[in-house]
N, C-alpha and C positions, 0 to 999 in steps of 0.2 A: 605822207606826212614828211616834214623837214625840220631841222633843229635850227634854231637861230642864235647866233652869238654875236655879241656887241663887244668889241675889243678897242681899247684906247691904245693908241700908238704914238711914240715920240717921232718917229720919221715915217710919215706916211708912204713917201716914195719906196723907201727901202722894204716897208711891210707889204706894199701891193707886189713888189718884185718877189719876196719870199712866198707868199700865198699863191701867186700866180704859178711858181715851180711846185709848190705842196700840192696845190689842188688840180693842176694841169687845167686850168681856166683863167678866163680873162674877166675883169670886173665888169659887172652889167652897168654900174654907175661908178663914175670916177671925177671927183672934184678935187679942189685944192686941200679941202679940209674932211673928206669922206670918201670912201669906197665902198663898194657893195658887191659880194660875189654871191652868184646865186648858182648852184650845182645839183645836179640830180644823183650823182654818184661821187661822193656821198650825198645824200640829201641834204643840203646845208644852205642857210642864209647866212653869210658872214659879213657883218657890217664893221668897218675900221673907221674910227674917228681920230683926228689929229688932236694930240694933247701933248705938248712938250714936257709937261711935269709928270707924266705916267711914269709910274715906279712899281714894277711887278716883282713882288717878294711873297708870293704864295708859295704853297707847298703842292699845287695841282700840276698835272700835265694833262696833255690833250692828245686825242689819237684818231687816226682813220683805219678802220677795219677793212681789209681788202679780201677779194673772195679767191685769189690764185696767188701761188708762190711768185709768178712772173711779174704780179702787181708791185710787189715790193722791190724787185729789181728795177721795174720802170721808175719807181719813185728815187731810187738811188741815182738812176741816170739823169732824170730830171733835176733833181736838188744840186748834184755835183756839177751838172752841166750849167746851172745857174750860178755856180760859184759858193754854194753853201757847203760847210762842213758837216759830214754826217758821222754817226757811230752805227755800225752794222752789227746786229746780233743774228746768229744762225742755230737753230734747234736749241734755244734756249727755254728753260721752264721758268714761266713767270705766271702769277695769278692763276694756277691751276691748270695751265695749258702750256704745251711745247710749241713755240712760235719763232717764226722768222721775222725780223723788224728791223727798220732804220729809223734812227732818231735825228732830228734836225732841231735848231733853235731859232725862233723868230728874232727879228731885231730888237725886240724889248725884253728878251730872256725866257720866253715861254717855250718850253720843251714839247714837241710834238713827235709822236710814234706812228709810223705807218706799219702795220703789221698784219701778218697772216697766220691763223691758228691751224697748226699741223694736226694736234690731238689733245684732247683733255688728259689731265693727269690727277694723281690724288695729292700731290704736293704743291704747295704754293710756289716755291722757288727751291733753287739748290744753294750750296754753300759758295759757289763759284760766282752767283749773280745777286746783285742788290735788288732785282726785280723793277718794279715800278714803284717801290716804296722809298727810293732815294730820296735825297735832299733836293730842295728847289735848285735849279741852275742859276747861276749868277756870272756876271762877266768874267771871272777868273776860273769858273769850272771847267775841267779839262774837256768835257764833253761839248762846252759852249765856245771854246777857243777856235777862232777861225783861222788862226795862223798856225800852219803845220809846223813851222820852225820852232814855236813856243812848245808844243806838244813834244818834239824831238829833244828839247832842252830839259825834258823831265818833269813838265807840268802835266802829270796824269793823275789816275785814280777817281775817274768818274763815277758818281755815285748813282747814276740813273740807268745803268746798263751792267752787263757783265765786263769784269775786268780781265777774264782770262780768254774769253772767245771773240770779243768785240774785234771787229776789223776796222781800222782807220782807213778811210778812203780819201786818197788824195784829191785836193781841191784844184780844179784848173786855174792857171794863172794866165 
């Protein structure tokens, strides 16, 4: 079984580059107005359609569950190596589980988490984390700022992850 997602995107080239890094895969089809990723791990059929008028303002986020801690580290390396800003959370309690995760934002503002569940818990989250119930990402959200200098200038306060243990990972220039 595979999941199918069809996402509209303002900049197909930038989105293909992002999902290439996120999924560690090449598109099976790639045209001027459409791209299709077919992956086995995770089982996914991701269609991207070119739509310059796309406006993502939903409260949802998306995720990839991985089977080993090392898979989160590999995702961090892929995403930062491709020039994407990430937020890393280690040993965070979220959604009744202790997790390690990395957050990244696609070019249209969709938040993606790649995470490993360390252990189940009896609490949803703790006071130090907003868990996954934070606000939807927007261009000015600190989690989504691609410029490390803007974060250093005080634009912080991410609502989609921990504000106490999140590690900012430098984006290669």
